[in-house]
C-alpha positions as CSV (number, residue, x, y, z in Angstrom):
1,X,-79.0,115.3,-93.2
2,X,-77.1,115.9,-89.4
3,X,-73.2,115.8,-89.5
4,X,-70.5,118.0,-89.8
5,X,-70.0,120.7,-92.8
6,X,-67.4,120.3,-95.1
7,X,-64.2,122.2,-94.2
8,X,-63.1,122.4,-98.2
9,X,-64.5,122.4,-101.6
10,X,-65.1,119.0,-102.5
11,X,-63.6,117.2,-105.4
12,X,-62.8,114.0,-106.4
13,X,-61.2,113.0,-103.3
14,X,-64.6,113.2,-101.3
15,X,-65.3,110.0,-103.6
16,X,-62.3,108.5,-103.3
17,X,-62.5,108.4,-99.1
18,X,-66.2,107.8,-99.2
19,X,-65.6,104.4,-101.6
20,X,-62.3,104.1,-99.3
21,X,-63.8,104.1,-96.0
22,X,-67.3,104.2,-96.5
23,X,-68.4,105.1,-92.5
24,X,-66.8,108.4,-93.4
25,X,-70.2,109.3,-94.9
26,X,-71.3,109.4,-91.3
27,X,-70.1,112.3,-91.0
28,X,-71.8,113.8,-94.1
29,X,-74.3,117.1,-94.0
30,X,-76.7,118.1,-96.7
31,X,-73.9,119.5,-99.0
32,X,-71.7,116.9,-98.3
33,X,-74.2,114.2,-99.6
34,X,-75.4,116.5,-102.2
35,X,-71.4,117.0,-103.5
36,X,-70.7,113.2,-103.0
37,X,-73.4,112.3,-105.5
38,X,-73.2,114.6,-107.8
39,X,-69.6,113.7,-108.0
40,X,-70.2,109.9,-108.3
41,X,-72.7,110.4,-111.2
42,X,-70.1,112.6,-113.2
43,X,-67.6,109.9,-112.7
44,X,-69.6,107.6,-113.7
45,X,-69.1,105.3,-110.2
46,X,-72.8,105.8,-108.8
47,X,-73.5,102.1,-109.0
48,X,-69.8,101.7,-107.4
49,X,-70.4,104.1,-104.1
50,X,-74.0,102.0,-103.7
51,X,-72.2,98.5,-103.6
52,X,-69.8,100.3,-101.3
53,X,-72.6,101.8,-99.0
54,X,-74.3,98.7,-98.6
55,X,-74.8,98.3,-94.9
56,X,-74.2,101.9,-94.1
57,X,-76.9,104.3,-92.5
58,X,-77.7,107.0,-94.9
59,X,-80.3,109.1,-95.2
60,X,-83.7,108.3,-96.7
61,X,-83.6,110.1,-99.6
62,X,-79.9,109.0,-100.5
63,X,-80.9,105.6,-99.7
64,X,-83.4,106.1,-102.8
65,X,-80.7,107.7,-105.1
66,X,-78.6,104.6,-104.1
67,X,-81.1,102.1,-104.7
68,X,-82.2,103.3,-108.3
69,X,-78.2,103.4,-109.1
70,X,-77.7,99.6,-108.0
71,X,-81.1,98.6,-110.2
72,X,-79.7,101.1,-113.3
73,X,-75.5,99.0,-112.9
74,X,-77.7,95.3,-112.6
75,X,-79.5,96.4,-115.9
76,X,-76.5,97.3,-117.7
77,X,-74.9,94.4,-116.6
78,X,-77.8,92.0,-117.9
79,X,-77.6,93.9,-121.1
80,X,-73.9,93.8,-121.1
81,X,-73.5,90.4,-120.9
82,X,-76.2,89.7,-123.3
83,X,-74.5,92.0,-125.6
84,X,-71.3,89.8,-125.3
85,X,-73.4,86.6,-126.1
86,X,-74.8,88.2,-129.4
87,X,-71.1,89.1,-130.1
88,X,-70.1,85.6,-129.4
89,X,-73.1,84.2,-131.4
90,X,-72.0,86.4,-134.6
91,X,-68.8,85.2,-134.6
92,X,-68.9,81.3,-133.4
93,X,-69.5,79.9,-137.4
94,X,-65.8,81.7,-138.2
95,X,-64.4,80.1,-135.1
96,X,-63.3,83.3,-133.4
97,X,-63.4,83.4,-129.7
98,X,-64.5,86.6,-127.9
99,X,-62.0,88.1,-125.6
100,X,-64.1,90.9,-123.4
101,X,-62.1,94.0,-122.3
102,X,-63.2,96.6,-119.9
103,X,-66.3,96.5,-117.9
104,X,-67.8,93.8,-119.6
105,X,-64.9,91.3,-118.9
106,X,-65.4,92.2,-115.1
107,X,-68.8,91.5,-114.5
108,X,-68.6,88.6,-116.8
109,X,-65.8,87.0,-115.0
110,X,-67.6,88.1,-111.4
111,X,-64.7,90.4,-110.1
112,X,-64.6,93.0,-107.7
113,X,-63.8,95.4,-110.4
114,X,-67.3,94.5,-111.8
115,X,-69.7,95.5,-108.5
116,X,-71.8,98.2,-109.0
117,X,-69.7,99.0,-112.3
118,X,-71.1,101.0,-115.3
119,X,-70.4,99.5,-118.4
120,X,-70.7,101.2,-122.1
121,X,-69.9,100.1,-125.4
122,X,-68.8,96.3,-125.9
123,X,-65.0,96.0,-126.3
124,X,-63.8,93.0,-127.4
125,X,-60.1,91.9,-128.2
126,X,-59.2,89.5,-131.3
127,X,-56.2,89.0,-133.8
128,X,-55.5,91.8,-136.2
129,X,-55.4,88.8,-139.1
130,X,-58.6,87.9,-138.2
131,X,-60.4,91.7,-138.5
132,X,-61.9,91.7,-142.4
133,X,-63.5,88.4,-141.5
134,X,-64.8,89.1,-137.9
135,X,-65.9,92.8,-139.7
136,X,-67.9,91.1,-142.1
137,X,-69.7,88.7,-139.6
138,X,-70.8,91.6,-137.5
139,X,-72.0,93.4,-140.3
140,X,-74.0,90.5,-141.3
141,X,-75.4,90.1,-137.7
142,X,-76.7,93.3,-138.2
143,X,-74.1,95.7,-136.9
144,X,-73.5,99.0,-138.6
145,X,-70.7,102.0,-139.2
146,X,-71.0,104.6,-136.7
147,X,-68.4,106.8,-138.7
148,X,-69.2,107.3,-142.3
149,X,-66.7,109.9,-143.1
150,X,-64.0,108.2,-145.3
151,X,-61.1,109.9,-143.4
152,X,-62.2,108.6,-140.4
153,X,-62.6,105.5,-141.5
154,X,-59.0,105.1,-143.4
155,X,-57.3,106.9,-139.9
156,X,-58.9,104.1,-137.6
157,X,-57.9,100.9,-140.3
158,X,-54.4,102.9,-140.4
159,X,-53.4,103.8,-137.6
160,X,-55.5,102.9,-134.7
161,X,-55.8,99.7,-132.5
162,X,-59.5,99.0,-133.5
163,X,-61.8,98.8,-136.0
164,X,-63.7,102.0,-136.8
165,X,-66.8,101.5,-133.8
166,X,-70.4,99.4,-134.7
167,X,-73.5,99.9,-134.0
168,X,-76.1,97.3,-133.8
169,X,-79.3,98.4,-135.5
170,X,-81.6,97.0,-133.7
171,X,-80.4,97.3,-130.2
172,X,-78.4,100.6,-130.4
173,X,-75.6,99.3,-128.5
174,X,-72.0,99.5,-129.6
175,X,-69.2,97.3,-130.5
176,X,-65.5,98.6,-130.4
177,X,-63.1,95.7,-131.8
178,X,-59.8,95.9,-130.7
179,X,-56.5,94.2,-132.1
180,X,-54.3,95.4,-129.4
181,X,-54.7,97.9,-126.7
182,X,-52.9,100.7,-127.7
183,X,-52.8,102.6,-131.2
184,X,-50.5,102.2,-133.6
185,X,-48.6,105.0,-133.6
186,X,-48.2,104.7,-129.9
187,X,-44.5,104.8,-128.7
188,X,-45.2,101.7,-126.5
189,X,-46.4,98.3,-128.8
190,X,-47.9,95.8,-126.4
191,X,-47.5,92.6,-127.1
192,X,-51.2,91.5,-128.6
193,X,-50.4,88.0,-129.3
194,X,-49.3,87.2,-125.9
195,X,-52.6,89.0,-124.5
196,X,-54.8,86.8,-126.7
197,X,-52.6,83.7,-126.1
198,X,-52.9,84.5,-121.9
199,X,-56.3,85.0,-122.2
200,X,-58.8,82.8,-120.1
201,X,-62.5,81.6,-120.6
202,X,-64.9,83.1,-117.6
203,X,-68.2,82.2,-119.2
204,X,-69.5,79.2,-121.9
205,X,-67.6,81.0,-125.4
206,X,-66.5,84.0,-123.3
207,X,-63.1,84.8,-122.9
208,X,-61.2,87.7,-120.6
209,X,-57.5,89.3,-120.2
210,X,-55.4,87.2,-117.6
211,X,-55.5,89.5,-114.3
212,X,-52.2,91.1,-114.8
213,X,-53.2,91.9,-118.5
214,X,-56.4,93.8,-117.4
215,X,-54.4,95.8,-114.9
216,X,-51.6,96.6,-118.0
217,X,-54.6,97.6,-120.1
218,X,-56.3,99.9,-117.7
219,X,-52.7,101.5,-116.8
220,X,-52.1,101.6,-120.5
221,X,-55.5,103.4,-121.5
222,X,-54.5,106.2,-118.6
223,X,-51.1,106.9,-119.3
224,X,-50.1,105.7,-122.6
225,X,-53.0,107.2,-124.5
226,X,-55.8,108.6,-123.3
227,X,-56.0,112.5,-121.2
228,X,-57.1,110.7,-117.6
229,X,-61.2,111.4,-118.5
230,X,-62.5,108.6,-116.2
231,X,-59.4,107.7,-114.6
232,X,-61.7,107.9,-111.0
233,X,-63.1,104.7,-112.3
234,X,-60.3,103.3,-113.9
235,X,-57.8,103.5,-110.9
236,X,-60.8,102.0,-108.8
237,X,-60.4,99.0,-111.6
238,X,-56.9,98.9,-110.8
239,X,-57.4,99.0,-107.0
240,X,-59.7,96.0,-107.0
241,X,-58.2,94.1,-109.7
242,X,-54.7,94.1,-107.5
243,X,-56.7,93.9,-104.2
244,X,-58.6,90.5,-105.8
245,X,-55.2,88.9,-107.3
246,X,-52.2,90.7,-106.0
247,X,-49.1,91.8,-107.7
248,X,-47.2,88.8,-108.0
249,X,-46.0,88.6,-111.7
250,X,-47.3,92.5,-112.7
251,X,-44.0,93.8,-113.0
252,X,-42.9,91.3,-115.1
253,X,-45.9,91.2,-117.2
254,X,-45.9,95.0,-117.8
255,X,-42.3,95.2,-118.8
256,X,-43.2,92.3,-121.5
257,X,-45.4,94.8,-122.9
258,X,-43.3,98.1,-122.9
259,X,-45.3,99.4,-119.8
260,X,-43.4,99.2,-116.8
261,X,-43.7,103.0,-116.1
262,X,-47.6,103.2,-116.4
263,X,-48.3,100.2,-114.4
264,X,-46.2,101.1,-111.5
265,X,-47.8,104.8,-111.9
266,X,-51.6,103.2,-111.6
267,X,-50.6,101.3,-108.8
268,X,-49.5,104.2,-106.8
269,X,-52.2,106.3,-108.0
270,X,-54.5,103.7,-106.7
271,X,-53.0,103.3,-103.5
272,X,-53.0,106.9,-103.0
273,X,-56.9,107.7,-103.8
274,X,-58.0,104.2,-102.4
275,X,-55.3,102.1,-100.1
276,X,-52.7,103.1,-98.0
277,X,-50.4,104.6,-100.1
278,X,-49.5,108.1,-97.9
279,X,-47.2,109.8,-100.1
280,X,-46.6,110.3,-103.7
281,X,-44.2,111.6,-106.3
282,X,-44.8,115.3,-107.1
283,X,-45.5,113.9,-110.9
284,X,-48.0,112.1,-109.4
285,X,-49.7,114.8,-107.3
286,X,-50.7,116.5,-110.9
287,X,-51.7,113.1,-112.6
288,X,-53.7,113.3,-108.8
289,X,-55.1,116.7,-109.3
290,X,-56.3,116.0,-112.7
291,X,-57.8,112.7,-111.6
292,X,-59.9,114.6,-109.1
293,X,-61.3,117.6,-110.9
294,X,-64.5,118.0,-109.8
295,X,-66.7,120.3,-108.0
296,X,-69.1,119.9,-105.8
297,X,-71.7,120.0,-108.5
298,X,-70.1,117.2,-110.3
299,X,-68.6,119.9,-113.1
300,X,-65.2,119.7,-114.4
301,X,-62.4,121.9,-113.1
302,X,-59.0,122.7,-112.9
303,X,-58.9,123.7,-117.1
304,X,-55.5,124.4,-117.5
305,X,-54.4,120.7,-115.9
306,X,-56.9,119.4,-118.3
307,X,-55.8,121.0,-121.4
308,X,-52.3,120.1,-120.9
309,X,-53.1,116.4,-120.3
310,X,-55.6,116.5,-123.3
311,X,-52.6,118.3,-125.6
312,X,-50.3,115.0,-123.6
313,X,-52.4,111.9,-124.6
314,X,-52.5,114.1,-128.4
315,X,-48.8,113.9,-128.0
316,X,-48.3,110.5,-127.1
317,X,-50.5,108.8,-129.4
318,X,-48.4,110.3,-132.9
319,X,-45.3,112.0,-133.9
320,X,-45.4,115.2,-133.7
321,X,-45.5,115.6,-138.1
322,X,-48.3,113.0,-137.9
323,X,-50.2,115.4,-135.2
324,X,-50.3,118.0,-136.8
325,X,-51.7,117.1,-140.3
326,X,-54.2,115.0,-138.2
327,X,-55.5,118.1,-136.3
328,X,-55.3,120.0,-139.4
329,X,-57.8,118.2,-141.4
330,X,-60.2,117.6,-138.4
331,X,-59.9,121.5,-137.7
332,X,-60.6,122.2,-141.9
333,X,-63.6,119.8,-141.7
334,X,-65.0,121.1,-138.6
335,X,-65.0,118.0,-136.0
336,X,-62.9,116.2,-133.3
337,X,-60.8,113.1,-135.0
338,X,-60.7,109.7,-133.6
339,X,-57.1,111.1,-131.5
340,X,-59.6,112.6,-129.0
341,X,-62.0,110.3,-128.9
């Protein structure tokens, strides 16, 4: 594998550049390709990289890796859509529609964000008032509880934005049933009714959030809830959604959900990584430092930065006194609680 040697220690920016400018990979040497593939795999973006490098001349061994990655995400797409259909069938008798979230929504709607997208659990959004009926229908259809611990179960039901996770006893696939997009303990309260009301049908009996709300959800997950784990993939989602549908009406929609600051940051960081965002604010650079914290073997780096964002994520999710009680309870039980999931 010829090409120029890498002049700096690789991190997530190497992957961002390859996704933004696929032809830039022509200059990679063996070390550069190893780093790029390792980082993409660690960020669960190997399929996305395979899609972006389609038609680019790559070394034969790299081509085989990318081909395998593409086959894997295509299989994952089929499985994800089948799980969505299984959920639709389970909820059809109680007349509840299935509003898909995240990766499954992207592939069901045939969006750019779904191209090469790695998909994990099935995430759906339903009305909070219907949770008991929906829970019973899913249990009858073969799903079972993942978290048997009474504290975790009670915590999810009282404070989280979703039911405790369920897994299907035969297919070994998980479903996360959301009734809003941020924990009830969070300082921001998105308009869940509007999310559901403005969802659109993307396949027979399957619905997805509006394009604007998809961006709002991604921003909420990154900046008002999580510790930025998986941030490169989520910001790629934002980049693709904006590239496909633009930003008309997005600011108003974000303000309605109380997430205008988070959406604005998501747009800036997505542009910095994958678009034409030349400069970013000082605080944005800290976020980018966290998001790109990988070495040339795909391992996490910058532990101080990652710990700072981990603490921040807990601080955002619940008031200090509640956070202290929750962490104390989980420490005594010897496990990480829902707030760190």
